[in-house]
N, C-alpha and C positions, 0 to 999 in steps of 0.2 A: 504494500500500500504506500503510495507517495506520501511524504511527510505532511504536505499541506492538507491532504484528505484526512490523515490521522488527527490533525489539529482540529479541523472543522467537525469531524465526527465526535471528538471528545467534547467540544463546545456544545454540540447539540445534545449529547447523551447526559452530560452533567448539569447543564444550565438551560437547555432549551434554545440556545442561540441558533438562528438560521443563517447568520453571516457574521463576519468580523469587521471591526472598524479599521480605518487607515492606521497602519503601523502595528496593530496587534499581532498579526500573523508573523511579520518580520521579527518582532521582538521575541515572540515565543520560540520561533525557529532558532534564533540566535542562542537562546538559553538552552534549548535541546541539543544544540551542537557543542555545548560546553563553554560558551563564551560569556565572560562577564559582560553585562549589558546595561547601558544607561538609556532609558526610554523617556523622552521628553514629549509629553502629550498634554493637550489642554484639559482644563477642568471639564469633567463629564466625558472625557475622551476614551474611557474604558481602561485606565491604567491597572486597576486592581484585577481585572480579568486576565491580565498577562500572567501574574503569579498564581492566580486561582486555577489556571489551565496548565501552566508549566509544571507545577508541583506534581500533580497526578501523573502526567506524562513521563516525568523523570522517575516515577515509582519510588518515592521516598519522602520522608518528612520535609515540610517547608516551614521555615521560621520567618515570620513577617513582623518587622519592626515598624510600628505606627504610633504617632503621638495622639491619635484621635480615638478616644474611648467610644464615642458614639458610633464611629465607623467600624470599629472592631466588633461591637455588638451586632451591627447590621450584617457584617460579613459572616460572623458566626452563625446567625440565623439562616443566611442564604446557603452556606455550605452544608449545614446539617438538615436543611428542609427536605431534601430528596432522600435522605438516609444513606447516601452513597459515600459520604466522607465524614470524618470526625475532626473536631477542632477544639483547641484549648485556648483560653484567654488568660493572660497574666498581666494585671495592672493594679492600680491603687484602688479601684472601685470594688464594691462588694464586701462581704464580711470576711473575717479571718478564716472561718470554716470553708467558705467558697474558694478562697485563695489556696488553702491547704489541699482541698480536693483537686484543684488544677495542678498543683505541684505533684500530687500523688499520681496523676494521670501521665506525667512525664517519666515515671519510673516503672510502669507496668511492663514486665518482660514479654516481648513478642507482640505487644499491642500498642505500638507507637501511634500517636495521633497523626493524621495527615497534615494538619496545620497547627502551628503554635503562634498565636498573636500575642505580642507583648509590647508594652510601652518601653521606650529606651532606658528609662531609669532602672528597669528591672535588671539590666546588665551589670549594675553595681552590686548585685546580690551574688556572692560566690556560689551559693547552693544552686541558684538558677543556672549560672554558667556551667556548673558541673553536670547538671541534669541535661541541659541542652546538648552538651558535648557528647554525652552517652547516646543521645538519639542519633548522632551522625547525620545531620540534615543534608539533603542533596541540594537545597536552594536556600539562600538567605535573601529575602526581599526587603528592601528599605523603602517605605512609602514616605512621601513628602521629603525626599532626599535633600532638597535644597536647604533644609534646616541645619545640615551639617556645616554649612558655609557661612552662617550668619554670626557676626559679632555685634549686631545691633539688638533691638528690643525683641525680635523674634527668634534669636539664636537659642538653640536647645543644647546646653552643655553636655547632656547625657548622650547626644549623638556622637560625641568624640569617642565613646567607648566602643563603637561598632567596629572600627578598623582593628584595634587590638584584640577584640573578641573573636575575630576570625580564626585565630590559631586554636582557641579552645573548641571551636565548632568543627575543626577539621578542614578548613578552607573549602567550603562548598562554593558552587557557582553563585556569584553576586548579581542580583538584579536591583537596580536603583530606578525608581520612577518619580517623576516630578512634573509640575506644570510650569516651573520657573526655568527659562531656557537660555538666559544670557550666557555667552561663551565663558566668561570668567567663573561663573557659578558651576558650569559643567566641569571645568578643569579642576575646581576645588573638590567637587563631589568625588571625582575619579581618584584624586590624591588621598583624600581623607578616608575613603572606604577601601583603599589599597586595591583598587580594581586592576586586573592584569590585562593589558592590551584590549580594552573593552570595545564593543560595538556601540556606537552612539547613534541613536535613531531619533530624529526630530520630525514628527508627523502630526497631521490632523488639526492644524490651528485655524483653518478657514471655517467660519460659521456663517453660512449664507443666510440663515434666518434672523441674524441679529443686525439691526440697523445702528450705525454709529453716528454720533454727532457731538460737537463741542459748542457750548454756548458761552461766549466770552465777551458779551457786549454790555457789561454792567457799569453803572456809575459809582458803585461802592459796595461794601460788604452787605449792608442791610438790604440793598436793592437785589443783590444776588439771591439772598435767602428768601426774599419776597417772591421772586420769579420761580425759584425752586419749589416753594410751597404751592403756588398756583399750578405748576406743572404736575406735581404729585397728585393734587386733587383731581386734575383732569385725567391723569393716567389711571388712577384707581377707578374712576367712574366709567372711563371708556375702554380700559383694557384689562384691569384686574390687579392681582397682587404684585408687589414689588419690594425692592430693597433700596434704601438710601444709605450710602457709606459716608462716614465722617472721619476726620483724622484724630479727634480727641474725645475723651469721655464727656467733656462739657458740651462740645458741639453736638454730639449724639443726643444728649438729654434735652438740650435746648430745642433742636429741630423736632424731636419726638413730641415734646410738650406743645409746640406750636401747631403741629399737625393734629394732635388730639383736640386742641382748642377749636379747631375748624371742622370737627365732626368726623374725623377719620379714626379707625381703630388702629392706633399706632403704638408701638412699644420700643423702648430703648434696649440696646444689647451691647455690653462691653465687658472686658475682663474684670472691671472693678465691682461688678454686681455679684451678689451671692450666687453660688452654683445652682441652688434651687430655683432662683428667679430666672437665670439664663435657661435652664431646662424647661421651665414653664413657657418662656417666650418661644423656644424652638417648637414645643408641642403645639402651641396655639397657632404658630405660623403654618406648620404642617397640616393642622386641622382646619385651615381657612377661617380661623377665628380672628385673624388680624389682617388688615388691609396692607400694612407696610411695617417693616422692621427697619429702624434707623440704627445703624451699627458701625462699630469699628471693624477692622479686618478680622477680629476674633470670631465674627459670625460668618458662617458659610463653609468653613473647613469641615468636610465630612457631611454637610447638609445636602441632601439630594431631593429637592422639591422640583419636580419637572415643569410646573406651570408658572414659574416666575416670569412675568411678562415684561418687566422693565427693571433696570438697575441704574440709579442716578448717583453720581458722585458729587457731594457737596464740597469736597476738598480733593485736591490732586493727589494721586498715589505717588509713592516714592520712586517707582520705576514702571516701565511698560509691562514687565513681567507681572508685577503685583496688580496693575490695572486690568490686564487681560484675565488673570485668575479671578478677580473680583467680579467683573461684569460677565464673565463666563457662566455665572450661576443663573443667568437669564436664558430662557428658551431651551431648556434641556429636552423638552418634548418635541422639538423640531418645529414648533409653530412660531410665527413671527414674534419677535421681541425687540427691545431697543435698549441701547446703552448711551447715556448722555453724561458728559463731563461738564460741570458748571465751573468755569475757570476764570480766575483773575491772576495777573502776574504776581501779585502779592502773596498768593497761595503757595508759591514755591519756597517761601522763607522757611517753613517748618521742615519739609523734606531735606532742604539744603543743610539745615542745622543738624538733623539726624545724621546726614552723610558726613558732616564735619566732625562729629563726635563718635562715629562708629569705632568700635573696638575699645580696648582698655586705655586709660590715660597713662602718661609716663609715671605719675605718682603710684598708680596701681601696679605697674610693672616693677617699680623700685621696691614696693612693699613686699610683693611676692618673691622677688629675687633675694631680698634680704632675709626673708623668712626661710627660704630653702637653704641659703648659704650658712645660716646660723645653726641649722640642724646637723646632727651627727649621723643621720641615717635617712633613708627615703621617708617621705611623708605622704599621707593620703590627702586628697583634695579637701576633705573636711577639715583636716588638721591645718592645712594651708589657710583655709578661710578663717578658722578660729584664731590662729596666731597672727595673721596679718591684719585682722580687724575689718576686712572687706566683706561685702555681701557675697553670697554664693556665686552669682553670675559674674561679678567683677573679678573675683579671685580666679574662677575657672577660665574666664576669657584671657586674663593675664598669663596664666599658666600655659594656655594654648599658644599664645603668641611667643612665649619663651621656647616652647617646643618647636614651633615653626622656625625659630631662629637656630634650632639644632643644639640648644644648650640643656634642655631637659627632655625626659621621655615620660609619657603617661600611659600606663598599662590599662587593661580592660577593667580592673578593679579600682581604678582611680588612684593608683600609687604613683607619685611623682618622684623621679630619680634624676639627679644631676648627671649629665652625660658629657658636658664640655666646660671649658673655661668660662666662668661667670663674670670675668672682668668687664667685658664690653657687651654682656648679654642684654642689658636694658636698652642700650643704644641701638643694637641690631634689631631687637624686637620692635622698638618704637619706629624704626624705619619701615618695617613691614606693615605696621599699623597705618602709617601715613600713606603708603602705597595703596593699601586697601581703601582708604578714604578717597583717594583720587578716583578709584574705580567706582565707588558708590556715588560720587558727585557726577560722574559721566552717566550713570544710570538715571539719575534725576534729570539730567539735561536731555536725555532722550524723551522723557515724559514731557518736558517743555516743548521739544521739537514737534511731538505729536499734537499738542494743543494748538500750535501755530501752523500746522501743516495745511497747505492750500490745495494739495492734490488728493488723490484717493486715500482715505484713511485705512481701509483694509489692506491696500497694497503696502502702505507704510508699515503696518503691523507685521504682515507676513514676511516682508523682506528683513525686518528686524529679527524675526525668529528663524530666518534661514530657509524659508519655503518660497518656491516660485509663485509669482502672483501676476494676474492680468493688470493691464494699465488702469482699468476702472472696474469697480465692483458693482456699481449701480445701486448700492444700498447704504450710502453714507451721505452726510449733509453736503460735503463738497462736490460729490458727483451730481447730486440733485441740483445744486446751485449752478453747476456748469451746464446741465441740461436746460434749466430754466433760462439761463442767459442766452443759450444758443437759440431757443425758440421764442424769445421775446420780440414783440413788435417794437419798431423804433420808438423811442421815447418812453417805454414802459418803466424805465429806471431813470427818470429825468432828474432825480435829486441825487447829486453826487455825495459820497461819504464825506462828512465834515461840513456840508452846506447848511446854512441857516434857513429854517422854514417856520411858517406860522400856521396854527390850527385854530379854527373858529372857537373851540371850547378850551383847549389846553394851552393856547398862547404860543409863544415862540420857543424854539428848541433847535437841537442840532441832530442831523442824520448820522446815526451810528453805523448803519449798514443794512444789509438785506439777509433774511433767513427764510428760505423757501418762498412762500407766497405772502410774506409779511415784510414791511419796512420798519426798521427799528429807529426810534427817535427818543432822545433824551430831552424832555421839555424843562425849561428853566424853573417853572413853578409846579407843574403837575408830575414831574419825574419821568421815569422811563415808561414808554408805551410801545406796544407792538400793534401796528395798524395793518389791516387787510390791504394788500397791494392793489387788488381789483377795485375796492371802494375808493382808494386814494386816486387811482388813475382815472376812473370813470366819473367820480363825483366832485372832482376839484376840491378835495378835502384839505389839501396842503397847498400853500403857495410859498414860493421862494422869497426870502427876505434879501433884498439887494443892498 
């Protein structure tokens, strides 16, 4: 039987799939051929199906490392639903008895589970590592693999344990999957996961059902939020449920309160809320009890609601990778959806500040280096944190930077050992951090370039991700604007951008530009207004002020 037929038959037998999505077959075949594989595919692109199919075809246990407890639960239910496979979940959720039962299942002679799902922090448990090693897994799958490369707020220090843990697991084939596709991130994933001559597959980023647009014609911050509010109300009434993303907890809570005050069923969601409240919001959103969730990027990872009709961004994302992953939660059912970025140049200040402070400070590097140098023997990361007086994240990020500089080594159990001369360790590690900040700043600048792009937005995105693209997609604001301009009758845009005009009700103002079939005017007294272009043209609503 040809390999591709074997893959499709397994997909049908185990999960009822009638076909495979772009990139899935190639990634599965790569794994079956024994190659370490990095699969970069979009949100809802079917990344989890790659390891769910590869494991059974390799005929041995698969260990899946994922930070998403909700997703682990969903995958456990899916795998066990047909009664064909067994799975175990190890994470911080559940009772002590449930966790012990899961551990016991790893030790049953001759009855190894087909899948073991675990959160990355479980790798710090020596007993877990020992039992996983005894399983002799054939595949190690790392979900959300980009988290191994982050030194900023989303960095997961426990992901650093994965590379050193490979030796304990017997060096199975490594499959890393992520929706974050920037080349520097790919390179770091390969390095930190110790992937051997990996196949790197970037596929499936085109989403023909999602319409892209950027609204950037605002007179100020309050005006932007006013337009966003009106557009959300219109979207809920005309299209259905959606998500608004904001950059900070304060922004999320303010926008959610504003929408609720205008009659929408809106809820805030961010990492600062109690876990029970976040779970309730997720359940209400899935159950169609909410019109809109206003959230930071904490919302959506592992959330699979197919009928999200729109995703609006009140703030600019830190990179195109992040923006794509966030708006990609729209239209998973294949029906039309839209993604709109509400943009002001001032919005870039926050992501630029994050980029400039990515990674440990020089003071944190000095504190960790001094702590290690003063010890007479290797130390655990917990000891480093306690003795340096730093937070867990700052201490581990600093230790990671010193390891990147080749001066210390961190093993799978979090033991830090000095391996080189510490004299210039801080200086060299600090230089690496500064280099990384340059990379992060460049990622922010690509987001800025997208916001100001005058050509096809989908082409811009796809070329960034390394996929071929047509000159025009036909479903973004810039392509529509070009089509409208090409079909306009002479004089239909008789008011140039920046020209002064007078309206019989709103008074005088300045033309900001055109968006679809509307002319955008900032009136001196009445503020920003969007006027129907047909009414303006046919009814002599505006007159130019000479």
